[in-house]
N, C-alpha and C positions, 0 to 999 in steps of 0.2 A: 504494500500500500504506500502510495507516494505521500510524503510528508510535506505539508504546506507551511510556509512561514507565517507566523502570527503578525498582525499589524504592529504590535509593539516591537517585535524583532526587526521588522522592516524599517520602522522609524529609527531604531537604534543604529541599524546598518547605515541608513542615510546620513545620520549625524556623524558617524565615524568617517564616512566618505567625504564629508564636507570639512574635515579638520584642516586640510591643506588649501581650501578655497579661500579666496579673498573677495569679499563683497564690498563694492564701491558704494559711494553715496547715491548713485543712480540704480542701486539694487542689481548691479551686473556682477555675476560671479566670475572671478578670474582664477585660473589654475596656476598657482605659483609654486616654486620649489625653494624652500628655505635652505640656506647652506648648513651643512652638518657641523657638529662640534669639532671634528677633526680638521675639516677645511678651514673653519674659523681660527682654530689654533695655529694652523700653518700660516695663514695670512697675518695673524697677530705677531708671530715670530719674525716674519719678514719686515713688518712695519717697525717692530721694536729695534731690530738690527739697523734699519735705515735711520731711525731717529737717534739712536745711540751714536751712530757714525757722524751724524750732523752735529751732535753735542761735542764730540771729540774734535771735530774739525774747527768748531768755533773756539774751543779752548786752545787748540794748537795755533790758530791764527792770532789769538790774543797774546799768547806767550812769545810767539815769534816777533810780533810787532813791538811789544813793550819789554820783553825780557824778564829777568828775575828781580829787577830793581823796583817793581811796582809796589805800591802801598798794599799791605795785606788786606786792609778793609776793602780797597777797590777790587782786589783779586777775588775776595770772597763774594762781593756783590756781583761781579761778572760771572762767577761760577754759578751762582743761584739764578741769575737772569738767563744765562744760557740754558740751564736745565729747564726752567719754566718755558722758555721759548721753544725748546726742542720737543718736550713731551706734552705741551698744552697748546701753545699758539699755533705751531706748524700743523699738527693734526687737525685742528679746527679749520684752518685756512684751506688745507688740502681737501678735506671732505666737503667743505662748502663750495669751493670753486669747481670741483669735479663732480658735484652732485652725488656724493656718497661713495666715491672710489678713492683708492690709495694704491701704493705700490704693491702691498700684500694682497689687496682685494683684486687688483688686476691680474696678479699671478694665479689666484685660485678661481677667477671668473665670477666674482660676487660684487654686489653693490648694496650699500645701506640705503634703505627706503623707509618711508613712514608706514605705519600699520595699514593705511588705506592704499598703499602702493605708490604714492607720490614721492617726488624728490624732497630730500631733507633740506632744511634751512640752517642758518647760523645758530639758531637756538638749539636745534637737535644735535648738531655737531659739537657745540660747547658742552652740553650736558653729558654726552657720551665721552668726550675727552676728559672732562673733569672727573667723572666717575671712574674712568679708566686708570687714572693715577692711583686710585685706591685698589681696584680689583685686578689690575694687570701689573702695575709697577711695584706697588708696595707688597702685594701678596704673590708676586711672580706668576700671575695668571691663575692661581688656585681658586680664588673666589669667583672669577669669571667662568671657569670651567665647571664649578659646582652648580652655579645658577643655570648655566646653559644646559647641563645634563638633566635638570629638573623641569625644563621648559620644552613645550612641543615644537617651537620654532627655533630652538637653540639660542634664545636671547640671553645675553648677559645682563648684569644689573643696570648698566648704562642704557641698554635698549629698553628695559622695562620702564625706566624713569623718563626716557625721551619719547617713548611710543614709536620705536623703530625696530627693524630686524634686518638681518643680512639675507638678501635674495640671491640665489644662485642663478646666474644668467647663462652660464656656459653649459647648455644642455645638448644632448645629441640631436642631430637633425632628424625630423620625423619623415622617413621615406615611405611614400605611399606604395601599397602593394596593388599591382595591377592584376587582378584575378578576373578572368572572363566570366560572363554571365552563363550559368548552366543552361544547356540547350533546351531542357524541358521547361524552363521558365521564360522562354522568349515571348510567348503570347501573353503571359501574365504581366511581363514588364511593360507592355504597351498601355495597360489600363490601370495599373496599381497606383494607389494613393499612399505615399510615404510622407509622414509628417517629419519635421525637423527633430533629429535625435539629440539628446543631451550630449555635450562635448565629451564628457567622461565615457559615456556608453559608446559613442562613435569611435573613440580611441581604443577602447577595449576590444571592439569588434575588429578593427584594423589590426591590432596586435595579435588577436587570435588567428586571423586569416594568414598572417605572416608566419606564425610559429606552429600552426597546426600540422604541417608535414613532419615536424620533429617530435611530436607528442606521441605517447602510447595510445593505442586505440581506445582504451577505457577512459583515459583522461580526456582525450579529444572529444569523445561523445558526450561526456559529462559537461565539459565546458561549453560545447555547442548548444546543448539543451538549456543550460543556465542562461546563456546570452540570448538565445532565441525567445525564452520566456520574457526577458526584459524588452526585446525589440518588438514583440507581437503587438502591444497596444498602439504602436506607431504605424502599423501596416494594415491596409485594408484594400482588397480582400487577401486572406491568407492562402498561399498555395499549398497543395497537398504534396509536400516534399520533405526531405530530411532537414534537420535543424541546421546542419552545416551549409547545405545548399540554399536555405533561406537566408542565412547571413551573407553568403556570397552574392546572392541575388540582390539583396537590399543594398549592399555596398556598391555593386556594379550600377544599379539604377540611379542611386544618388550621385555617383561619380559622373555618369553620363548626363544627367539633367543639370548638374551644377556647371559642367563644361559647356553645355548648350547655352545656359543662361549667361555665362561669361562672354561667349561669342556674340550673343545678341546685344549685350551691353557695349561691347567693343564696336559693333556696327553702328549703334545709335550715337556713340561718341564721335565716330568718324564722320557721320552725317552732320553733326553739330559743329565739328571743328572749324569749318570756314566761317560760321557765324560767330563763334567764340573768339577766334584769333584774328578775324578780318578787321579792317579799318572801316570807318563810316564811308558812305558813298562819296566818291570823288575826293576824299581826304588824302593828301593835303592840297592837291590841285583841284579846287572846286571852280 
């Protein structure tokens, strides 16, 4: 007897599936990928080395310029000022001017963004850098790592206070699988009505079609039936075919119709191009 999921179980599954989604102010769900703790640690190490090198260069330039005959009070003031400049001022300026990037973040392919996905401002960068002195410099990254491990988006304490997180932007390119339409669904494809699938479901179907040849028969059939059950509410009428052929047919029909829509849009823009780019009649020689 086939066991059906209870509504409460489905709601719980949907809530878990939305943990990595970002909902903007316009109620648009974005699928983002936060950087992991390991990646953030690697980026922080690179940034720390870079800022430490800058601090040593400032001190080296000062001692080369003034030598050892400098007043001890002035030397102490320069040392403190150089330290503050290297671990606080420079990180704030770098993250603000680059909109959340730094040398370490460029190396790991990440960027600091607000919780709503927007670019950070001077306030966010200042809070993160000021807190970083405590959790990264004074505790050698121990406090930052502990807080990040207890957070779903790997946020450190500065991110929690500033309302930011590290977004991983270097993701693998999504290569579409061109799988032909099953021959027995040719007549069905001409009249079927397929609603827009959720982005997550569409990606899972594409991933299944790409990996299905490498799966065991039992796993392949189980995943096909599970995905077909989720796709069924968006398809009318349903063909009498296997679950895997249904998924392949839906993917092929959607691909063909979206390609046709893009061609029609290109043709309309080509017809409007003379009007949009042309000059008024007789201009400039009227």
